PDB file of N, CA, C, O and CB in Angstrom:
ATOM      1  N   MET A   1      -9.261   8.960  -4.121  1.00  0.00           N
ATOM      2  CA  MET A   1     -10.370   8.170  -5.141  1.00  0.00           C
ATOM      3  C   MET A   1      -8.927   7.694  -6.139  1.00  0.00           C
ATOM      4  O   MET A   1      -8.033   8.396  -6.611  1.00  0.00           O
ATOM      5  CB  MET A   1     -11.958   9.481  -6.154  1.00  0.00           C
ATOM      6  N   SER A   2      -9.039   6.996  -6.169  1.00  0.00           N
ATOM      7  CA  SER A   2      -7.636   6.317  -7.600  1.00  0.00           C
ATOM      8  C   SER A   2      -8.881   6.317  -8.998  1.00  0.00           C
ATOM      9  O   SER A   2     -10.039   5.907  -8.915  1.00  0.00           O
ATOM     10  CB  SER A   2      -6.720   3.750  -7.164  1.00  0.00           C
ATOM     11  N   GLU A   3      -8.388   6.747  -9.892  1.00  0.00           N
ATOM     12  CA  GLU A   3      -8.825   6.477 -11.537  1.00  0.00           C
ATOM     13  C   GLU A   3      -8.597   6.549 -12.398  1.00  0.00           C
ATOM     14  O   GLU A   3      -8.428   7.657 -12.906  1.00  0.00           O
ATOM     15  CB  GLU A   3      -9.400   6.723 -12.024  1.00  0.00           C
ATOM     16  N   VAL A   4      -8.449   5.370 -13.108  1.00  0.00           N
ATOM     17  CA  VAL A   4      -8.043   5.290 -14.820  1.00  0.00           C
ATOM     18  C   VAL A   4      -8.790   5.257 -15.760  1.00  0.00           C
ATOM     19  O   VAL A   4      -9.725   4.497 -16.009  1.00  0.00           O
ATOM     20  CB  VAL A   4      -7.420   4.294 -15.242  1.00  0.00           C
ATOM     21  N   LYS A   5      -8.276   6.301 -16.429  1.00  0.00           N
ATOM     22  CA  LYS A   5      -9.346   6.456 -17.831  1.00  0.00           C
ATOM     23  C   LYS A   5      -8.952   5.271 -19.191  1.00  0.00           C
ATOM     24  O   LYS A   5      -7.810   5.529 -19.570  1.00  0.00           O
ATOM     25  CB  LYS A   5      -9.075   8.354 -18.596  1.00  0.00           C
ATOM     26  N   VAL A   6      -9.353   4.486 -19.729  1.00  0.00           N
ATOM     27  CA  VAL A   6      -8.774   4.003 -20.719  1.00  0.00           C
ATOM     28  C   VAL A   6      -9.077   4.556 -21.677  1.00  0.00           C
ATOM     29  O   VAL A   6     -10.094   5.194 -21.946  1.00  0.00           O
ATOM     30  CB  VAL A   6      -8.871   2.931 -20.865  1.00  0.00           C
ATOM     31  N   ARG A   7      -7.713   4.213 -22.553  1.00  0.00           N
ATOM     32  CA  ARG A   7      -7.236   5.251 -23.771  1.00  0.00           C
ATOM     33  C   ARG A   7      -7.742   4.693 -25.086  1.00  0.00           C
ATOM     34  O   ARG A   7      -8.376   3.643 -24.988  1.00  0.00           O
ATOM     35  CB  ARG A   7      -5.500   5.418 -23.903  1.00  0.00           C
ATOM     36  N   GLU A   8      -7.605   5.119 -26.103  1.00  0.00           N
ATOM     37  CA  GLU A   8      -7.617   4.729 -27.412  1.00  0.00           C
ATOM     38  C   GLU A   8      -6.916   3.497 -27.554  1.00  0.00           C
ATOM     39  O   GLU A   8      -5.689   3.478 -27.651  1.00  0.00           O
ATOM     40  CB  GLU A   8      -7.097   5.709 -28.246  1.00  0.00           C
ATOM     41  N   GLY A   9      -7.908   2.040 -27.583  1.00  0.00           N
ATOM     42  CA  GLY A   9      -7.195   1.409 -28.041  1.00  0.00           C
ATOM     43  C   GLY A   9      -6.503   0.488 -27.698  1.00  0.00           C
ATOM     44  O   GLY A   9      -5.763  -0.334 -28.238  1.00  0.00           O
ATOM     45  N   GLU A  10      -7.003   0.849 -26.247  1.00  0.00           N
ATOM     46  CA  GLU A  10      -5.961  -0.041 -25.063  1.00  0.00           C
ATOM     47  C   GLU A  10      -6.835  -0.924 -24.901  1.00  0.00           C
ATOM     48  O   GLU A  10      -7.988  -0.863 -25.330  1.00  0.00           O
ATOM     49  CB  GLU A  10      -5.422   0.632 -23.488  1.00  0.00           C
ATOM     50  N   THR A  11      -6.034  -2.398 -23.852  1.00  0.00           N
ATOM     51  CA  THR A  11      -6.922  -3.557 -23.615  1.00  0.00           C
ATOM     52  C   THR A  11      -7.124  -2.784 -22.147  1.00  0.00           C
ATOM     53  O   THR A  11      -6.799  -1.690 -21.686  1.00  0.00           O
ATOM     54  CB  THR A  11      -6.219  -5.364 -23.738  1.00  0.00           C
ATOM     55  N   PHE A  12      -8.053  -4.308 -21.532  1.00  0.00           N
ATOM     56  CA  PHE A  12      -8.789  -4.205 -20.328  1.00  0.00           C
ATOM     57  C   PHE A  12      -7.071  -4.473 -19.934  1.00  0.00           C
ATOM     58  O   PHE A  12      -6.236  -3.623 -19.623  1.00  0.00           O
ATOM     59  CB  PHE A  12     -10.347  -5.376 -19.870  1.00  0.00           C
ATOM     60  N   GLU A  13      -6.959  -5.485 -20.030  1.00  0.00           N
ATOM     61  CA  GLU A  13      -5.962  -5.928 -19.178  1.00  0.00           C
ATOM     62  C   GLU A  13      -4.772  -4.938 -19.150  1.00  0.00           C
ATOM     63  O   GLU A  13      -4.235  -5.200 -18.074  1.00  0.00           O
ATOM     64  CB  GLU A  13      -5.541  -7.291 -19.591  1.00  0.00           C
ATOM     65  N   SER A  14      -4.037  -3.912 -19.755  1.00  0.00           N
ATOM     66  CA  SER A  14      -3.022  -3.050 -19.623  1.00  0.00           C
ATOM     67  C   SER A  14      -4.029  -1.865 -18.686  1.00  0.00           C
ATOM     68  O   SER A  14      -3.522  -1.064 -17.900  1.00  0.00           O
ATOM     69  CB  SER A  14      -2.281  -2.570 -21.262  1.00  0.00           C
ATOM     70  N   ALA A  15      -5.184  -1.938 -18.898  1.00  0.00           N
ATOM     71  CA  ALA A  15      -5.122  -0.334 -18.502  1.00  0.00           C
ATOM     72  C   ALA A  15      -5.319  -0.736 -16.672  1.00  0.00           C
ATOM     73  O   ALA A  15      -5.177   0.110 -15.790  1.00  0.00           O
ATOM     74  CB  ALA A  15      -6.785   0.906 -19.435  1.00  0.00           C
ATOM     75  N   LEU A  16      -5.743  -2.523 -16.369  1.00  0.00           N
ATOM     76  CA  LEU A  16      -5.425  -2.862 -15.368  1.00  0.00           C
ATOM     77  C   LEU A  16      -4.649  -2.556 -14.228  1.00  0.00           C
ATOM     78  O   LEU A  16      -4.696  -2.229 -13.042  1.00  0.00           O
ATOM     79  CB  LEU A  16      -5.260  -3.460 -15.625  1.00  0.00           C
ATOM     80  N   ARG A  17      -3.613  -2.935 -15.567  1.00  0.00           N
ATOM     81  CA  ARG A  17      -1.835  -3.577 -14.644  1.00  0.00           C
ATOM     82  C   ARG A  17      -1.881  -1.040 -14.254  1.00  0.00           C
ATOM     83  O   ARG A  17      -1.400  -0.468 -13.276  1.00  0.00           O
ATOM     84  CB  ARG A  17       0.711  -4.885 -16.943  1.00  0.00           C
ATOM     85  N   ARG A  18      -2.347  -0.620 -15.018  1.00  0.00           N
ATOM     86  CA  ARG A  18      -1.970   0.527 -14.720  1.00  0.00           C
ATOM     87  C   ARG A  18      -2.604   1.573 -13.290  1.00  0.00           C
ATOM     88  O   ARG A  18      -2.124   2.504 -12.643  1.00  0.00           O
ATOM     89  CB  ARG A  18      -2.187   1.038 -15.979  1.00  0.00           C
ATOM     90  N   PHE A  19      -4.209   0.647 -13.260  1.00  0.00           N
ATOM     91  CA  PHE A  19      -4.640   0.419 -11.942  1.00  0.00           C
ATOM     92  C   PHE A  19      -4.064   0.533 -10.391  1.00  0.00           C
ATOM     93  O   PHE A  19      -3.763   1.375  -9.544  1.00  0.00           O
ATOM     94  CB  PHE A  19      -4.902  -0.604 -12.080  1.00  0.00           C
ATOM     95  N   ASN A  20      -4.120  -0.900 -10.607  1.00  0.00           N
ATOM     96  CA  ASN A  20      -3.034  -1.467  -9.978  1.00  0.00           C
ATOM     97  C   ASN A  20      -1.932  -1.215  -9.173  1.00  0.00           C
ATOM     98  O   ASN A  20      -1.854  -1.408  -7.959  1.00  0.00           O
ATOM     99  CB  ASN A  20      -2.655  -1.819 -10.579  1.00  0.00           C
ATOM    100  N   LYS A  21      -0.848  -0.648 -10.128  1.00  0.00           N
ATOM    101  CA  LYS A  21       0.330   0.111 -10.090  1.00  0.00           C
ATOM    102  C   LYS A  21      -0.116   1.833  -9.567  1.00  0.00           C
ATOM    103  O   LYS A  21       0.688   2.576  -9.004  1.00  0.00           O
ATOM    104  CB  LYS A  21       1.047  -0.020 -11.731  1.00  0.00           C
ATOM    105  N   LYS A  22      -1.429   2.184  -9.875  1.00  0.00           N
ATOM    106  CA  LYS A  22      -1.390   3.526  -9.512  1.00  0.00           C
ATOM    107  C   LYS A  22      -2.172   3.397  -7.828  1.00  0.00           C
ATOM    108  O   LYS A  22      -1.942   4.113  -6.853  1.00  0.00           O
ATOM    109  CB  LYS A  22      -2.290   4.561 -10.826  1.00  0.00           C
ATOM    110  N   ILE A  23      -3.260   2.078  -7.954  1.00  0.00           N
ATOM    111  CA  ILE A  23      -3.098   1.471  -6.145  1.00  0.00           C
ATOM    112  C   ILE A  23      -2.288   1.686  -5.645  1.00  0.00           C
ATOM    113  O   ILE A  23      -2.335   2.841  -5.222  1.00  0.00           O
ATOM    114  CB  ILE A  23      -3.042   0.203  -5.696  1.00  0.00           C
ATOM    115  N   LYS A  24      -0.677   0.748  -5.180  1.00  0.00           N
ATOM    116  CA  LYS A  24       0.353   0.800  -5.106  1.00  0.00           C
ATOM    117  C   LYS A  24       1.081   1.477  -4.819  1.00  0.00           C
ATOM    118  O   LYS A  24       1.769   1.504  -3.798  1.00  0.00           O
ATOM    119  CB  LYS A  24       0.565   0.604  -5.604  1.00  0.00           C
ATOM    120  N   GLN A  25       1.038   2.361  -5.965  1.00  0.00           N
ATOM    121  CA  GLN A  25       1.412   4.254  -5.555  1.00  0.00           C
ATOM    122  C   GLN A  25       1.135   4.586  -4.551  1.00  0.00           C
ATOM    123  O   GLN A  25       1.875   4.749  -3.581  1.00  0.00           O
ATOM    124  CB  GLN A  25       0.746   5.436  -6.243  1.00  0.00           C
ATOM    125  N   ASN A  26      -0.208   4.766  -4.652  1.00  0.00           N
ATOM    126  CA  ASN A  26      -0.669   5.408  -3.341  1.00  0.00           C
ATOM    127  C   ASN A  26      -1.385   4.954  -2.072  1.00  0.00           C
ATOM    128  O   ASN A  26      -2.221   5.431  -1.305  1.00  0.00           O
ATOM    129  CB  ASN A  26      -1.366   6.224  -3.672  1.00  0.00           C
ATOM    130  N   GLY A  27      -0.740   3.903  -2.180  1.00  0.00           N
ATOM    131  CA  GLY A  27      -0.540   3.034  -0.354  1.00  0.00           C
ATOM    132  C   GLY A  27      -1.710   2.650   0.039  1.00  0.00           C
ATOM    133  O   GLY A  27      -1.947   2.373   1.215  1.00  0.00           O
ATOM    134  N   ILE A  28      -3.168   2.551  -1.555  1.00  0.00           N
ATOM    135  CA  ILE A  28      -4.226   2.153  -0.708  1.00  0.00           C
ATOM    136  C   ILE A  28      -4.396   0.936  -0.160  1.00  0.00           C
ATOM    137  O   ILE A  28      -4.952   0.783   0.927  1.00  0.00           O
ATOM    138  CB  ILE A  28      -5.210   2.332  -1.233  1.00  0.00           C
ATOM    139  N   LEU A  29      -3.561  -0.780  -1.437  1.00  0.00           N
ATOM    140  CA  LEU A  29      -4.048  -1.135  -0.517  1.00  0.00           C
ATOM    141  C   LEU A  29      -3.423  -1.540   0.237  1.00  0.00           C
ATOM    142  O   LEU A  29      -3.852  -2.669   0.473  1.00  0.00           O
ATOM    143  CB  LEU A  29      -4.724  -1.666  -0.647  1.00  0.00           C
ATOM    144  N   SER A  30      -2.498  -1.302   0.906  1.00  0.00           N
ATOM    145  CA  SER A  30      -2.159  -1.684   2.233  1.00  0.00           C
ATOM    146  C   SER A  30      -2.561  -1.121   3.995  1.00  0.00           C
ATOM    147  O   SER A  30      -2.413  -1.600   5.119  1.00  0.00           O
ATOM    148  CB  SER A  30      -0.921  -1.546   2.014  1.00  0.00           C
ATOM    149  N   GLU A  31      -3.387   0.718   3.152  1.00  0.00           N
ATOM    150  CA  GLU A  31      -4.765   1.273   4.604  1.00  0.00           C
ATOM    151  C   GLU A  31      -4.980  -0.191   4.437  1.00  0.00           C
ATOM    152  O   GLU A  31      -4.174  -0.855   5.088  1.00  0.00           O
ATOM    153  CB  GLU A  31      -6.617   2.697   4.273  1.00  0.00           C
ATOM    154  N   VAL A  32      -5.916  -0.940   3.688  1.00  0.00           N
ATOM    155  CA  VAL A  32      -7.006  -1.945   3.124  1.00  0.00           C
ATOM    156  C   VAL A  32      -6.355  -2.631   4.504  1.00  0.00           C
ATOM    157  O   VAL A  32      -6.770  -2.320   5.620  1.00  0.00           O
ATOM    158  CB  VAL A  32      -6.943  -2.808   1.242  1.00  0.00           C
ATOM    159  N   ARG A  33      -5.411  -3.485   4.314  1.00  0.00           N
ATOM    160  CA  ARG A  33      -5.131  -4.587   4.500  1.00  0.00           C
ATOM    161  C   ARG A  33      -5.025  -3.785   6.380  1.00  0.00           C
ATOM    162  O   ARG A  33      -5.884  -4.079   7.212  1.00  0.00           O
ATOM    163  CB  ARG A  33      -3.736  -5.351   3.390  1.00  0.00           C
ATOM    164  N   ARG A  34      -4.076  -3.002   6.652  1.00  0.00           N
ATOM    165  CA  ARG A  34      -3.836  -1.948   7.681  1.00  0.00           C
ATOM    166  C   ARG A  34      -5.249  -2.419   8.958  1.00  0.00           C
ATOM    167  O   ARG A  34      -5.323  -2.838  10.114  1.00  0.00           O
ATOM    168  CB  ARG A  34      -4.003  -0.069   6.773  1.00  0.00           C
ATOM    169  N   ARG A  35      -6.166  -2.023   7.849  1.00  0.00           N
ATOM    170  CA  ARG A  35      -7.299  -1.439   8.720  1.00  0.00           C
ATOM    171  C   ARG A  35      -8.582  -3.291   8.857  1.00  0.00           C
ATOM    172  O   ARG A  35      -9.490  -3.587   9.633  1.00  0.00           O
ATOM    173  CB  ARG A  35      -8.236   0.456   7.481  1.00  0.00           C
ATOM    174  N   GLU A  36      -8.251  -3.676   8.244  1.00  0.00           N
ATOM    175  CA  GLU A  36      -9.301  -5.169   7.781  1.00  0.00           C
ATOM    176  C   GLU A  36      -9.378  -5.460   9.537  1.00  0.00           C
ATOM    177  O   GLU A  36     -10.529  -5.752   9.863  1.00  0.00           O
ATOM    178  CB  GLU A  36      -8.251  -6.954   6.459  1.00  0.00           C
ATOM    179  N   TYR A  37      -8.378  -5.438  10.732  1.00  0.00           N
ATOM    180  CA  TYR A  37      -8.717  -5.650  11.451  1.00  0.00           C
ATOM    181  C   TYR A  37      -9.045  -5.250  13.048  1.00  0.00           C
ATOM    182  O   TYR A  37      -8.444  -6.260  13.414  1.00  0.00           O
ATOM    183  CB  TYR A  37      -8.368  -6.164  11.116  1.00  0.00           C
ATOM    184  N   TYR A  38      -9.404  -4.754  14.098  1.00  0.00           N
ATOM    185  CA  TYR A  38      -8.689  -3.584  14.902  1.00  0.00           C
ATOM    186  C   TYR A  38      -7.596  -3.587  15.382  1.00  0.00           C
ATOM    187  O   TYR A  38      -7.117  -4.721  15.397  1.00  0.00           O
ATOM    188  CB  TYR A  38      -9.202  -3.230  15.847  1.00  0.00           C
ATOM    189  N   GLU A  39      -6.867  -2.716  15.851  1.00  0.00           N
ATOM    190  CA  GLU A  39      -5.224  -3.267  16.375  1.00  0.00           C
ATOM    191  C   GLU A  39      -5.054  -2.270  17.025  1.00  0.00           C
ATOM    192  O   GLU A  39      -5.072  -1.170  16.473  1.00  0.00           O
ATOM    193  CB  GLU A  39      -3.869  -3.549  15.312  1.00  0.00           C
ATOM    194  N   LYS A  40      -4.750  -2.469  18.984  1.00  0.00           N
ATOM    195  CA  LYS A  40      -4.178  -1.682  19.850  1.00  0.00           C
ATOM    196  C   LYS A  40      -3.249  -1.303  19.751  1.00  0.00           C
ATOM    197  O   LYS A  40      -2.209  -1.740  19.257  1.00  0.00           O
ATOM    198  CB  LYS A  40      -4.120  -1.942  20.695  1.00  0.00           C
ATOM    199  N   PRO A  41      -3.776   0.431  20.676  1.00  0.00           N
ATOM    200  CA  PRO A  41      -2.647   1.520  20.331  1.00  0.00           C
ATOM    201  C   PRO A  41      -1.249   1.137  20.859  1.00  0.00           C
ATOM    202  O   PRO A  41      -0.262   1.772  20.485  1.00  0.00           O
ATOM    203  CB  PRO A  41      -3.018   2.975  20.989  1.00  0.00           C
ATOM    204  N   SER A  42      -1.117  -0.251  22.021  1.00  0.00           N
ATOM    205  CA  SER A  42       0.050  -0.827  22.694  1.00  0.00           C
ATOM    206  C   SER A  42       0.437  -1.671  21.253  1.00  0.00           C
ATOM    207  O   SER A  42       1.662  -1.621  21.147  1.00  0.00           O
ATOM    208  CB  SER A  42      -0.311  -1.830  24.299  1.00  0.00           C
ATOM    209  N   VAL A  43      -0.025  -2.258  20.361  1.00  0.00           N
ATOM    210  CA  VAL A  43       0.367  -3.432  19.668  1.00  0.00           C
ATOM    211  C   VAL A  43       0.734  -2.620  18.853  1.00  0.00           C
ATOM    212  O   VAL A  43       1.913  -2.599  18.500  1.00  0.00           O
ATOM    213  CB  VAL A  43      -0.495  -4.575  19.279  1.00  0.00           C
ATOM    214  N   ARG A  44      -0.393  -1.558  18.245  1.00  0.00           N
ATOM    215  CA  ARG A  44       0.892  -0.379  17.010  1.00  0.00           C
ATOM    216  C   ARG A  44       1.679   0.178  17.458  1.00  0.00           C
ATOM    217  O   ARG A  44       2.295   0.673  16.515  1.00  0.00           O
ATOM    218  CB  ARG A  44       0.488   0.891  16.190  1.00  0.00           C
ATOM    219  N   ARG A  45       2.198   0.511  18.504  1.00  0.00           N
ATOM    220  CA  ARG A  45       3.040   1.427  18.924  1.00  0.00           C
ATOM    221  C   ARG A  45       4.646   0.320  18.468  1.00  0.00           C
ATOM    222  O   ARG A  45       5.510   0.627  17.647  1.00  0.00           O
ATOM    223  CB  ARG A  45       2.622   1.929  20.811  1.00  0.00           C
ATOM    224  N   LYS A  46       4.606  -0.535  19.042  1.00  0.00           N
ATOM    225  CA  LYS A  46       5.027  -2.252  19.533  1.00  0.00           C
ATOM    226  C   LYS A  46       5.321  -2.139  18.272  1.00  0.00           C
ATOM    227  O   LYS A  46       6.378  -1.511  18.220  1.00  0.00           O
ATOM    228  CB  LYS A  46       3.879  -3.682  20.172  1.00  0.00           C
ATOM    229  N   ARG A  47       4.829  -2.503  16.843  1.00  0.00           N
ATOM    230  CA  ARG A  47       4.618  -2.836  15.729  1.00  0.00           C
ATOM    231  C   ARG A  47       5.299  -1.235  14.807  1.00  0.00           C
ATOM    232  O   ARG A  47       5.877  -1.065  13.734  1.00  0.00           O
ATOM    233  CB  ARG A  47       2.911  -3.335  15.660  1.00  0.00           C
ATOM    234  N   LYS A  48       4.954  -0.557  15.637  1.00  0.00           N
ATOM    235  CA  LYS A  48       6.339   0.576  14.933  1.00  0.00           C
ATOM    236  C   LYS A  48       7.767   0.731  15.546  1.00  0.00           C
ATOM    237  O   LYS A  48       8.639   1.463  15.079  1.00  0.00           O
ATOM    238  CB  LYS A  48       5.884   2.216  15.020  1.00  0.00           C
ATOM    239  N   LEU A  49       7.852   0.193  16.305  1.00  0.00           N
ATOM    240  CA  LEU A  49       8.811  -0.499  17.101  1.00  0.00           C
ATOM    241  C   LEU A  49       9.586  -0.319  16.248  1.00  0.00           C
ATOM    242  O   LEU A  49      10.080   0.587  15.577  1.00  0.00           O
ATOM    243  CB  LEU A  49       8.678  -1.825  17.600  1.00  0.00           C
ATOM    244  N   VAL A  50       9.631  -2.114  16.488  1.00  0.00           N
ATOM    245  CA  VAL A  50      10.032  -3.140  15.646  1.00  0.00           C
ATOM    246  C   VAL A  50      10.717  -2.791  13.927  1.00  0.00           C
ATOM    247  O   VAL A  50      11.762  -3.018  13.317  1.00  0.00           O
ATOM    248  CB  VAL A  50       8.691  -3.977  15.607  1.00  0.00           C
ATOM    249  N   ALA A  51       9.117  -1.975  13.616  1.00  0.00           N
ATOM    250  CA  ALA A  51      10.322  -1.267  12.335  1.00  0.00           C
ATOM    251  C   ALA A  51      11.225  -0.456  12.049  1.00  0.00           C
ATOM    252  O   ALA A  51      12.348  -0.657  11.587  1.00  0.00           O
ATOM    253  CB  ALA A  51      10.031  -0.830  11.566  1.00  0.00           C
ATOM    254  N   ALA A  52      10.562   0.737  12.416  1.00  0.00           N
ATOM    255  CA  ALA A  52      12.252   1.722  12.759  1.00  0.00           C
ATOM    256  C   ALA A  52      13.603   0.549  13.299  1.00  0.00           C
ATOM    257  O   ALA A  52      14.508   0.245  12.523  1.00  0.00           O
ATOM    258  CB  ALA A  52      11.937   3.177  14.592  1.00  0.00           C
ATOM    259  N   LYS A  53      13.520  -0.004  14.741  1.00  0.00           N
ATOM    260  CA  LYS A  53      14.592  -1.202  14.419  1.00  0.00           C
ATOM    261  C   LYS A  53      15.317  -1.243  13.099  1.00  0.00           C
ATOM    262  O   LYS A  53      16.123  -0.454  12.605  1.00  0.00           O
ATOM    263  CB  LYS A  53      13.894  -2.549  14.469  1.00  0.00           C
ATOM    264  N   LYS A  54      14.702  -2.623  12.567  1.00  0.00           N
ATOM    265  CA  LYS A  54      14.601  -2.986  11.213  1.00  0.00           C
ATOM    266  C   LYS A  54      15.410  -1.848  10.335  1.00  0.00           C
ATOM    267  O   LYS A  54      16.495  -1.982   9.770  1.00  0.00           O
ATOM    268  CB  LYS A  54      13.023  -3.118  10.815  1.00  0.00           C
ATOM    269  N   ARG A  55      14.709  -0.896  10.379  1.00  0.00           N
ATOM    270  CA  ARG A  55      15.330   0.586   9.445  1.00  0.00           C
ATOM    271  C   ARG A  55      16.933   0.704   9.670  1.00  0.00           C
ATOM    272  O   ARG A  55      18.013   0.423   9.151  1.00  0.00           O
ATOM    273  CB  ARG A  55      14.557   2.319  10.134  1.00  0.00           C
ATOM    274  N   ARG A  56      16.523   1.127  10.455  1.00  0.00           N
ATOM    275  CA  ARG A  56      17.954   1.061  11.638  1.00  0.00           C
ATOM    276  C   ARG A  56      19.580  -0.116  11.438  1.00  0.00           C
ATOM    277  O   ARG A  56      20.769  -0.081  11.123  1.00  0.00           O
ATOM    278  CB  ARG A  56      17.068   0.373  13.337  1.00  0.00           C
ATOM    279  N   LEU A  57      19.084  -0.533  11.645  1.00  0.00           N
ATOM    280  CA  LEU A  57      19.762  -2.293  11.632  1.00  0.00           C
ATOM    281  C   LEU A  57      20.726  -2.241   9.830  1.00  0.00           C
ATOM    282  O   LEU A  57      21.875  -2.418   9.424  1.00  0.00           O
ATOM    283  CB  LEU A  57      17.779  -4.024  11.589  1.00  0.00           C
ATOM    284  N   LYS A  58      19.218  -1.850   9.191  1.00  0.00           N
ATOM    285  CA  LYS A  58      20.281  -2.265   7.419  1.00  0.00           C
ATOM    286  C   LYS A  58      20.271  -0.825   6.924  1.00  0.00           C
ATOM    287  O   LYS A  58      20.390  -0.676   5.708  1.00  0.00           O
ATOM    288  CB  LYS A  58      19.284  -3.595   5.790  1.00  0.00           C
ATOM    289  N   ALA A  59      20.136   0.353   7.759  1.00  0.00           N
ATOM    290  CA  ALA A  59      20.283   1.435   7.576  1.00  0.00           C
ATOM    291  C   ALA A  59      22.878   1.662   7.697  1.00  0.00           C
ATOM    292  O   ALA A  59      23.834   2.073   7.039  1.00  0.00           O
ATOM    293  CB  ALA A  59      18.863   2.215   9.023  1.00  0.00           C
ATOM    294  N   GLY A  60      22.521   0.994   9.046  1.00  0.00           N
ATOM    295  CA  GLY A  60      24.000   1.080   9.936  1.00  0.00           C
ATOM    296  C   GLY A  60      24.688   0.210   9.738  1.00  0.00           C
ATOM    297  O   GLY A  60      25.778   0.143  10.306  1.00  0.00           O
TER     298      GLY A  60
END
């Protein structure tokens, strides 16, 4: 659970920016997007293999 306490004299926009930054750092948003629909285990394995290939090509 991510939580941001509004500081003294802080605007809502800056608190919202801090909250969004914290959500991205924790990976919550990507987790929600990933769980939006059911993914078969075979599809998940294939997606991970493709990601690993991309990483290897980028590093090598």
